[in-house]
Structure formats: C-alpha cells, structure tokens
N, C-alpha and C positions, 0 to 999 in steps of 0.2 A: 963784307960785314957794309953797310950805310949808318951815317951818321944817327939817324934814330933808334935804329938798334940798338947800337951802341951806350945809346944815352941809357935809353929802358933797361939793359944789363947792367948797367953801374947803378942803378937807383935802387933794379931790384937786391943788386947787391950788397947796396948799402942797407935796405931795411930788413930783407934775412937772414945775411949775413953780419953786418954791424951790429944791428939795432934787431934781429934776429931773439937775444935771448928776452926781451921788449914782448914780442910779436908770441911765442911759444909762454910768455907768461900770463900775458891776458886773454889769447885767441884761445889756449892750451896749444897741449903737444901734441905737432904733426901742422901746425898753421902756418904759413906763410901768405903772401901778397904778391898777386900778378899785376903787374903794366901790361894793360892791354892794348893802349893807345896815346900817344902821346902829340897832341897839334900846337902849334901857334898863330897866335891872334897874328894878324897881318897891317890890319890899321890901329890898333891899340897893343897895347907891352905886355901880354901875357902870357901865360902857359895853361892849357886845358889837358888835364892827365884824366882816363880811364882806367879803373883800377878796379881787381876782386880779391876780396877777401877768402883764400881756400882754407875752409874750416879741418881740425882734425876729429880725431874720434871720437870728442867728450864735445857736445851741443847741448849748451843751456842757454835757459829765456838773457841772461845775465852778458853770454859774451857779444849776443849780436847789438854792438854799438860801434862806430867808424870812428868814432873820436880818435883814436888812438891811430890809426891808419892813417886820419886825415891828419893829423901832426907831424905825424914822422915822414910823409910824402913832402909837406911843405916844408920839415927842416930838411930834407935832401934837396932839396932843390934850391934851397939859400946859398950851396955850393958851383949849381952851374948857371941859374940866371939868376943873383941878386935883384935886381931889381924890375923885376918882372911882378907882374900879380899872378898867385897863383887860382887855378880854379879846379877841383877834383870831383868825380863822379867818381862812386863806391860803390862797389854792390858786394852778396855774398854769395859763396857756392860753396857744395862739398864734396 
C-alpha cells in the first residue's frame, strides 16, 4: 500500500470511525464519507481532496448540505498537514 492510499484510509477511518456519530446524526443512518482522491500542490502548499458522501436509506432535502463533511475533512487534515491550505470537492451519492 502506497502512502497516498494509506492517507486516504486514515482520513476515512477518522471521518467514519472517530467522527462517525456526527455523520450518522447529520446525514442519516447508514451514511458515510468516501475519499476518492488526494492531490498535493507542486508550487503552492495545498492539499486537494475529492470526497463523496454516501447517503443512507432516508434521503431528504435537508441533508443535502456538504458543510459538515467539509468541516470534518478540514479538521482531519490538521493532523497530517497543519500548515497546508485545504481544498475540497464534495459530491453526493446513494
């Protein structure tokens, strides 16, 4: 397993394991956050994260808000890259 794959697994474990109760509470039972891709800036100090929110059984208009996922991802990146700017792209899936 390369370092980028290991980083993705660690971020997902933090989001769905440690902070999983927040994901379930906000997005519904059975929901999770999947990290698709992590890229690093070459000339500038930033980390770009492409994530997908996998929604559970109950889908309502109120849960189609990416703000919690964005906050949790930025919160997790402080552990790995404290001095980097974090860029996120978040989509939804069922």
